[in-house]
Residue frames as a rotation matrix with the C-alpha (Angstrom) as fourth column:
MET 1
0.567 0.824 0.000 0.00
0.824 -0.567 0.000 0.00
0.000 0.000 -1.000 0.00
TRP 2
0.381 -0.501 -0.777 2.88
0.191 -0.779 0.597 2.33
-0.904 -0.376 -0.201 0.74
LEU 3
-0.659 -0.643 0.391 4.20
0.483 0.037 0.875 1.78
-0.576 0.765 0.287 -2.78
LEU 4
-0.058 0.741 0.669 0.89
0.957 -0.150 0.249 2.89
0.285 0.655 -0.700 -4.27
THR 5
0.760 0.312 -0.570 0.93
0.533 -0.801 0.273 5.98
-0.371 -0.512 -0.775 -2.05
ILE 6
-0.135 -0.900 -0.415 4.43
0.190 -0.435 0.880 6.90
-0.972 0.040 0.230 -3.20
ALA 7
-0.673 -0.086 0.735 3.46
0.724 0.130 0.678 6.42
-0.154 0.988 -0.025 -6.84
ALA 8
0.352 0.894 0.278 0.35
0.909 -0.398 0.128 8.58
0.225 0.207 -0.952 -6.44
VAL 9
0.643 -0.187 -0.743 2.25
0.306 -0.826 0.473 11.37
-0.702 -0.531 -0.474 -4.65
LEU 10
-0.485 -0.874 0.047 4.95
0.322 -0.128 0.938 11.26
-0.813 0.470 0.344 -7.32
ALA 11
-0.402 0.413 0.817 2.33
0.906 0.049 0.421 11.52
0.134 0.909 -0.394 -10.07
VAL 12
0.700 0.695 -0.167 0.58
0.714 -0.688 0.131 14.46
-0.024 -0.211 -0.977 -8.40
CYS 13
0.321 -0.667 -0.672 3.88
0.168 -0.658 0.734 16.28
-0.932 -0.348 -0.099 -7.86
LYS 14
-0.662 -0.567 0.490 4.88
0.546 0.082 0.833 15.65
-0.513 0.820 0.256 -11.47
VAL 15
0.059 0.767 0.639 1.56
0.955 -0.229 0.188 17.06
0.291 0.599 -0.746 -12.73
LEU 16
0.819 0.220 -0.530 1.97
0.440 -0.834 0.332 20.12
-0.369 -0.505 -0.780 -10.50
ALA 17
-0.138 -0.939 -0.314 5.51
0.189 -0.336 0.923 20.59
-0.972 0.068 0.223 -11.78
PHE 18
-0.557 -0.002 0.831 4.27
0.819 0.167 0.549 20.21
-0.140 0.986 -0.091 -15.36
LEU 19
0.447 0.827 0.340 1.63
0.836 -0.522 0.169 22.90
0.318 0.209 -0.925 -14.76
GLY 20
-0.236 -0.665 0.708 4.22
0.292 -0.744 -0.601 25.21
0.927 0.065 0.370 -13.22
MET 21
0.677 0.563 0.474 2.65
-0.295 -0.382 0.876 25.25
0.674 -0.733 -0.092 -9.75
LEU 22
0.862 -0.474 0.182 5.54
0.012 0.377 0.926 23.36
-0.507 -0.796 0.330 -8.22
GLU 23
0.751 -0.638 -0.169 9.04
-0.406 -0.245 -0.881 24.29
0.521 0.730 -0.443 -9.26
VAL 24
0.526 -0.645 0.554 11.46
-0.351 0.429 0.833 21.66
-0.775 -0.632 -0.001 -8.08
ALA 25
0.026 -0.594 -0.804 14.37
-0.971 -0.207 0.121 21.21
-0.239 0.777 -0.582 -10.50
TRP 26
-0.882 -0.439 0.173 14.76
-0.396 0.887 0.237 17.45
-0.258 0.141 -0.956 -10.21
LEU 27
-0.277 0.869 0.410 11.01
0.276 0.481 -0.832 16.90
-0.920 -0.118 -0.373 -10.41
VAL 28
0.506 0.403 -0.762 10.67
-0.544 -0.537 -0.645 19.00
-0.669 0.741 -0.053 -13.56
ALA 29
-0.215 -0.713 -0.668 13.54
-0.977 0.156 0.148 17.06
-0.001 0.684 -0.729 -15.16
LEU 30
-0.565 0.035 0.824 12.10
-0.290 0.927 -0.238 13.70
-0.772 -0.374 -0.514 -14.09
SER 31
-0.862 0.233 -0.450 10.84
-0.397 0.242 0.886 11.60
0.315 0.942 -0.116 -16.96
TRP 32
0.073 0.976 0.203 7.22
-0.994 0.055 0.090 10.43
0.077 -0.208 0.975 -17.03
TRP 33
0.162 -0.064 -0.985 8.54
-0.300 0.947 -0.111 6.89
0.940 0.313 0.134 -17.43
TRP 34
-0.873 -0.478 -0.099 9.63
-0.022 0.241 -0.970 6.92
0.488 -0.844 -0.221 -13.77
VAL 35
-0.533 0.764 0.363 6.11
-0.802 -0.319 -0.506 7.85
-0.271 -0.561 0.782 -12.73
ILE 36
0.403 0.677 -0.616 4.56
-0.838 0.543 0.048 5.16
0.367 0.497 0.787 -14.92
GLY 37
-0.257 -0.621 -0.741 7.20
-0.190 0.784 -0.591 2.69
0.948 -0.011 -0.319 -13.71
ALA 38
-0.898 -0.031 0.439 6.16
-0.439 -0.022 -0.898 3.26
0.038 -0.999 0.006 -10.12
PHE 39
0.055 0.990 0.132 2.56
-0.941 0.096 -0.324 2.36
-0.334 -0.106 0.937 -10.98
VAL 40
0.378 0.011 -0.926 3.69
-0.589 0.775 -0.231 -0.70
0.715 0.632 0.299 -12.97
LEU 41
-0.689 -0.689 -0.226 5.81
-0.204 0.483 -0.851 -1.84
0.696 -0.540 -0.473 -10.03
THR 42
-0.641 0.545 0.541 2.83
-0.696 -0.115 -0.709 -1.41
-0.324 -0.831 0.453 -7.72
ALA 43
0.407 0.826 -0.389 0.56
-0.913 0.376 -0.158 -3.38
0.016 0.420 0.908 -10.05
ALA 44
0.013 -0.492 -0.871 3.15
-0.377 0.804 -0.460 -6.15
0.926 0.334 -0.175 -10.29
TRP 45
-0.897 -0.365 0.248 3.43
-0.339 0.210 -0.917 -6.34
0.283 -0.907 -0.312 -6.50
PHE 46
-0.252 0.886 0.390 -0.34
-0.842 -0.001 -0.540 -6.55
-0.477 -0.464 0.746 -6.01
ALA 47
0.469 0.378 -0.798 -0.60
-0.774 0.612 -0.165 -9.21
0.426 0.695 0.579 -8.73
TYR 48
-0.412 -0.712 -0.569 2.13
-0.238 0.687 -0.687 -11.25
0.880 -0.147 -0.452 -7.03
ALA 49
-0.869 0.082 0.487 0.58
-0.489 -0.006 -0.872 -10.85
-0.068 -0.997 0.045 -3.57
ASP 50
0.131 0.990 0.060 -2.84
-0.929 0.144 -0.342 -11.94
-0.347 -0.011 0.938 -4.83
HIS 51
0.410 -0.001 -0.912 -1.52
-0.639 0.713 -0.288 -14.82
0.651 0.701 0.292 -6.92
SER 52
-0.551 -0.729 -0.406 0.69
-0.180 0.578 -0.796 -16.20
0.815 -0.366 -0.450 -4.14
GLY 53
0.355 0.772 -0.526 -2.06
0.477 0.334 0.813 -15.90
0.804 -0.540 -0.250 -1.54
LEU 54
-0.653 -0.724 -0.221 0.08
0.582 -0.294 -0.758 -13.61
0.484 -0.624 0.614 0.58
SER 55
-0.717 0.405 0.568 -2.66
-0.493 -0.870 -0.001 -11.07
0.494 -0.281 0.823 1.22
SER 56
0.368 0.915 -0.163 -5.35
-0.513 0.346 0.785 -13.62
0.775 -0.206 0.597 2.08
ARG 57
0.138 -0.396 -0.908 -2.96
0.600 0.763 -0.242 -15.62
0.788 -0.511 0.343 4.26
LYS 58
-0.874 -0.475 0.102 -2.08
0.237 -0.600 -0.764 -12.55
0.424 -0.644 0.637 6.30
ALA 59
-0.335 0.838 0.431 -5.77
-0.755 -0.512 0.409 -11.71
0.563 -0.189 0.804 6.69
MET 60
0.510 0.517 -0.687 -6.51
-0.075 0.823 0.564 -15.25
0.857 -0.236 0.458 7.88
GLU 61
-0.314 -0.708 -0.633 -3.63
0.687 0.290 -0.666 -15.09
0.655 -0.644 0.395 10.37
GLN 62
-0.874 0.029 0.485 -4.95
-0.261 -0.871 -0.417 -11.81
0.410 -0.491 0.769 11.77
LEU 63
0.127 0.990 0.055 -8.45
-0.716 0.053 0.697 -13.26
0.687 -0.128 0.715 12.14
ALA 64
0.374 -0.049 -0.926 -7.09
0.368 0.925 0.100 -16.34
0.852 -0.378 0.363 13.89
GLN 65
-0.696 -0.692 -0.190 -5.07
0.483 -0.256 -0.838 -14.18
0.531 -0.675 0.512 16.28
ARG 66
-0.610 0.554 0.567 -8.09
-0.649 -0.760 0.044 -12.01
0.455 -0.341 0.823 17.11
LYS 67
0.435 0.787 -0.439 -10.16
-0.387 0.603 0.697 -15.15
0.813 -0.133 0.567 17.74
GLN 68
0.019 -0.523 -0.852 -7.48
0.643 0.659 -0.390 -16.57
0.765 -0.541 0.349 20.02
ASP 69
-0.897 -0.348 0.273 -7.24
0.069 -0.720 -0.690 -13.29
0.437 -0.600 0.670 21.96
ARG 70
-0.193 0.921 0.339 -11.02
-0.790 -0.350 0.503 -13.18
0.581 -0.171 0.796 22.34
LEU 71
0.497 0.353 -0.793 -11.11
0.047 0.901 0.430 -16.79
0.867 -0.251 0.431 23.61
GLU 72
-0.420 -0.739 -0.527 -8.33
0.651 0.160 -0.742 -16.11
0.632 -0.655 0.414 26.12
ALA 73
-0.815 0.173 0.553 -10.14
-0.391 -0.868 -0.306 -13.03
0.427 -0.466 0.775 27.42
GLN 74
0.239 0.970 -0.031 -13.35
-0.689 0.192 0.699 -15.02
0.684 -0.146 0.715 27.88
ARG 75
0.297 -0.206 -0.932 -11.49
0.438 0.897 -0.059 -17.83
0.848 -0.391 0.357 29.66
ASP 76
-0.788 -0.616 -0.012 -9.89
0.333 -0.409 -0.850 -15.33
0.518 -0.674 0.527 32.01
LEU 77
-0.464 0.703 0.539 -13.30
-0.751 -0.635 0.182 -13.85
0.470 -0.320 0.822 32.79
LEU 78
0.511 0.672 -0.536 -14.72
-0.308 0.725 0.616 -17.30
0.802 -0.150 0.578 33.48
ARG 79
-0.133 -0.647 -0.750 -11.80
0.628 0.531 -0.569 -18.19
0.767 -0.547 0.336 35.77
ASN 80
-0.917 -0.222 0.332 -12.22
-0.057 -0.749 -0.660 -14.97
0.395 -0.624 0.674 37.73
ARG 81
-0.119 0.964 0.239 -15.99
-0.800 -0.236 0.552 -15.40
0.589 -0.125 0.799 38.00
THR 82
0.501 0.305 -0.810 -15.74
0.086 0.914 0.397 -18.95
0.861 -0.268 0.432 39.36
ARG 83
-0.493 -0.746 -0.447 -13.12
0.591 0.090 -0.802 -17.93
0.639 -0.660 0.396 41.94
ARG 84
-0.777 0.228 0.587 -15.30
-0.444 -0.859 -0.253 -15.14
0.447 -0.458 0.769 43.28
LYS 85
0.228 0.969 -0.093 -18.32
-0.633 0.220 0.742 -17.39
0.740 -0.110 0.664 43.84
ARG 86
0.185 -0.192 -0.964 -16.47
0.420 0.902 -0.100 -19.89
0.889 -0.386 0.248 46.01
């Protein structure tokens, strides 16, 4: 996601430099191919992450961790409740 953000910021800055609203020497001299390349690199990364299952695997791991945390919290509450009644 950070790569997409960098590509979008670079594209906006390049457009502003092209319109003359932003005058940064290296940005004005920067080729449009670098801007397009950043978007291509981002698209390639997202394609790889989706194809390899990396994104869905991380989401499943996060869900499993949240479920485990929730179960532990409920078990702790049950342990405390049973100790108080005795």
